[in-house]
Structure formats: C-alpha cells, structure tokens
N, C-alpha and C positions, 0 to 999 in steps of 0.2 A: 504494500500500500504506500502511496505517495505521502510524504510527511506534510503536515500542516505548514502553511506559509508563516514565517516568523515576521509578524507585523512590527513596524517601528513604533507606532503610536498605540500604546497599550499599557494599562496599569500592571505592574509586576511586583511580586514579592522579591526580597533581596536575592534569594537563591535563583529565582527565575531569570533575573538579569544576567547572572553569571552563566547559567545553563544555556540561555538563548544566545549569548555571545559565543560560547563554545560550539553550539550547534550550527550557528551561521558560518563560522570558520571551518568546521568539519564538513559541512555540506558543500561549501564553495571553495575548498582548498585548491582545487586544480586551477580555476581561472585566477584566483588570488595569487598563487605561486607563479603562474605564467607571467602576469603583468607586473608583479613586484620584481621578478627577475629582469624583465625588460626595462623597467625604470630605475631600479635601485642597485642592480649589480655594478654598473659603472660608478655609481656614487660610493658603493662599498669599497671599490678598488682605490678611488681617490682618498677616501676617508682613512683607509689603512696606511696609505703612503704618508699622510700628514701625521697620523698617530705614531707611526714608527719614528718619524723625524722628531716629533715633539718629545717622546719618551727618551730617545737617545740624548737629545739636547738637555732635557731636564735632569737626567742622571749625571751628565757631565757637569752641569751647572752646580748641582749639589756637591759634587766631589771637589770642585775648585771655585766655589762661590766667592771666596775672599780675594781670589787672584784674577777674576774675569772682569774684563771691561764691558761696558754697555754694548759696544759694537759686536762683541763675541756672544752676547746673550740675545741679540736681535733675531738671529735665525730661528731659534726654538720658540721665541715669543711670537714671531710671525707664523710659525707652524701651528701654534695654539690658536691664533686668531682664525687662520684658514680652516682649521679643523672644526671650529665652532660654526663657521659659515656653511661648510659642507654638511654638517649634521643637521642644521636648520633646513637646508635644501632637501635633504632626505626626508625629514619629518613632514615638510609641506607636501612633497610629492606623494608620500605614503597616505597622509590624511585625505588628500584630494582624490586619490585613486580609490581608497576604501569607501569613502562616503558616496562617490559616484556609483560604485558597484552596489551599494546598499539601496540607493534610489532606484536603480534599474531593476534590482531584485523584486521590488514591489510593482513596478510599472510593466513588466513583461513576465512571461512564464519562467520565473526565477532567472538564473544566469546561463541557461542552456544555450549553447551555440553563440555566446557573446564574442564579438570581435573588437579589435582596437578602434574601428570606426565608430562603434557604439559608445566608446568611452572617451574618445579624444576631446570632444568639445567640453564635456563635463569636467574632465581632469584639468584642462587648461583654465577654464573659468574659475574653478575652485582653488587652483594654485595661485591665481592672481588675488583672489579674495583672502587666501591664507597670507599672502605677502602684505596685504593691507592690515590684517590682524597682527602680524609681526611688528610692524611699526607702531601700531596702537598699544600693543603689549609692552613694547620698549618704553613708550611714554608713560604708561601706568607704572612700570617698574621704577622709572626715574622719580615719579611723583611719590611713590611709597618710600624711596630712599630719602627724598627731601623731607618727608614727614618724620622719618626716624631721626634725621640729623637735626630737625627743628626741636624735637622732644629732647634730644641729647644736649642741645645748646641751652635749653631751659633748665634741665636738671638731668644728670647722668642716670639718676634713679628711674626716670621715666622711659629709658631706652628699652628695657626688658619688657615692661607691660605693653609698650607700643608695638614691639616686634611680635609679641604673642597675639595681640589683637589682629595684626595684619595676617599672621599665619592662620588664625581661625577663620578670617574673612576670605582668604584666598579661594576656598572651594566654591564660593558664591559665583566666581567668574569662570569656573571650570566648564560651564555649558556654553560659553561664548562661541566656541568653534562650531559645534553642531548647529546652534541656532543660526549663525551667520552663513553656514554652508548649505543647510537644508531649507532655509526660508529666504524669501526675497525681502530682506530688511536692510536698513542702514547699519553702519557700525555702532552708532549710538543706540539704535533700537536693539541691536544684538546684546550689547552690554546691559541695557536696561532690562531686557527680558531674562537674561542670565541671572541677574541679581534677584529678580522676582521669583524665578523658578528655583534658584539655589537656596533662597531663604526658606522655602517650604520643603525642600528635599536635601538639606545639608548633610544629614547623617548618611543617606543613601549614596551621595556623591563620594563622601570620604570612604565609605566601605568598599564601593566598587573600585575606586582608584587604588586603595591600599591592597586589596586582595589580588587584583590582576597585575599590578606592578610588582608585587612581591613574587608572584609566580614567574613573571618574566625575568626578574632579577636572579632567581635561583637557577633557572635554565641557562641564562646568559653567563652566570658565573662558571657553570660546568663547561659550557662550550668554549669560553674564553680562556680557560685554565692552561691548555697546551701553549697557545700563543704567548700568554703572559709569562709562563715559566721560561720559555725560550728567550724572550726579550730580557728578562731579569738576569738570566745566566750570561747572556752576551754582554750586557752592560757591566755586570760585576767583574767579569774576566777582563774586559777592556779597560775599565777605570783603575783596577788594581794592578795592572801590569802583569797579569798572569799569562798562561798559555792561551792566547786568543787566536791561534791559527785556525782551529776548526770552526769557532763561532764567527770568524770573519770570512769564511769560505763562501763561495757562490751558492753551493747546495744548501748550507745552513740558512743563509739569508733568504733564498728563494722559498724554502719550506716555511720559514717564519712569516714571510709575506703572505703565502697562500693560507696559512692558518689564521692570519689576521683578517684576510678577506672573508674567509668562512665565518669567523666570529662576528664581524660587522654585518654580514648579510643575514645570518641567522637572527641576530638581534633585531634587525629591521623587520624581518618576517614576524618575529614574536610580538613586536609592537602593535601589530594589527589587533591583537586581542584586547588590550585596554582601549584602543581607539573605538572598536566595535562596542565594547561594554559601555563606554561613555555615551555613545549614540543611543543605546537602549535606555540608559539612565535619562537622557534628554527626552526620549519618547514617553517614558513613564511619567516624568515631571509634567510634560505638556498635557497628558491625559488626566493626570491627577489634579492639576491646577486649573487648566482651561477646558477640560472635557473635549479634547480634539477628536477622539474616536467617536463620540456620540454625534458630533457635528457632521463627521464624514459619513456615518451611517444614515443620517437624515438626508444628506445630499444624494447618496447612492439610492435611497428609497424613492426620492423624487424623480430620478432618471429611469426608474423601472417602467 
C-alpha cells in the first residue's frame, strides 16, 4: 500500500515531527542524494581545501605564536574567512534545494520522476531569498552585539543576564527561513510572523533543533574521526620536527583530502534532517496558531 502523503501544514505531537522528518528523508532519499551530490559535492571539495589550509595554519600559529608576524598569520586567517563563506554557500544551496523539493512533494505525485528542470527555478529563487536573509541575519547579529556591549558599558553585571535573554529569545527567529521561503512575504513580514509563531511554539522549536542537531553531531563526529586523526598526526609530526616523511607524502595527503571531502559531504547530507524537521515545526506552528489546514480544507471543498 502507498504511504500517506506527509503534509506540511498539520498539527503534530513532538514525536510526530521527528518521525515525519525521518520518513520524508527515507522516502525521498534517492532524489535528495542525487541533487545534493550535484550541488554540494563541488562545495565539499572547496570546503575541504580551505579546512585543511586553515587547520594547518592554525596549528603552526599555535606552535610559534610568539614569533609570527601578522603577515605570516594572514594566510590561515584568510582561509578561515573563505571557509566560512563556502559553508554559508553550502547551507543556502542545501536549504533552497530541500524546501523546493518539499513544495513539489505536495504539488505533484510526490517526487516520482523529478528532474532538474522541475527544481531549477525554485532553487534559484530560494537561494536569492536565502542571500537576503543572510544579510538581514548579519544585521540582527550586529544589533544583538551592540545590545550586549551597551549593557556591559552600563554595568558588567548586566552582560550575563542580557546574553541569557538573547539566547532564550533566539529560537523565536528560528522559523524565519521556512516562513520566508514557503510564503510570499517580505523580510519584515517573515521576521514578524516568526516571532509570533515562535512565541506560541518555543518549546517545540528548541526540542526539534536540539534532538536533530544532536543526532547529526554524533554521526558527523564518527564520520569525521579518520580525517581529523590524520590531520592531527600530520600537524604534530610536522611542528615537532619528527619523522614527517610519510605524512608529507602525496599518498598520505591525497587520502587525507579524500576523507575530508567525504566528511564534509556526509555532513551536508545529514543537515537535511534538521532542515526538514524545522519545516515541519513551521507547518505545525502555522496550523496551531493560524489554522492553515482548516482554511485549505475549506478552499478545497469549495472547488469540488
């Protein structure tokens, strides 16, 4: 028997949000993996290159921090900046792809026979909207930093309560991305609706984020361990002047790079799970607060 369609806008218990996220990924893992590979495998290669460069420079800097000039530290600092940029690019592409596929999942007979032509327009549009959200999020982060600095200037004692308040309030903005990508609203409207929905579903947002990101972190740690151990061994032997012939060989470096690409790519694939979970949390909040599913049932009844 064909499984029931996993609706986006539906009230869910906490366990249902997690199980629906897992079911969506399990049901559509083939098209997800296909197009994640298409979009994010090149990003993973570039990300690994900058990660290796940053970690090598970081270890060297720690070993000789007192004797390094600023010009010698600039290469690994620039690698860190480029690594952050590449990571954000990967996140934007992954979110845009995942939410485009989730929309098509309800608009057509699931994702059977989906091709890139069906996804291209949606992915490009959502990537541009993600770029807008990135700049807005940067502005919000600067505002929060200014708020903390203001409290600190008034009294250092206020810094800790202010930081705690911001940390507790941050989940209220967690639904900005699905609101802005699933609905035709302005940025201000997306932030406003996220605050309104987040206020009523704060505990659910925190729970979904914590559980799914914890699961991703555990698997990521296991997958990344071989690459990390090879990188640490190479840096220790190189900085301490030991026998670095083997770790400096082409074969060792190539294997380390391949393991780094595998680690980055698997991490990008795993990030689909919390992205989908947050989307179902958004659908739950919309139905709980605004009764979206009831309105849609009425609209569908009128068209019969």
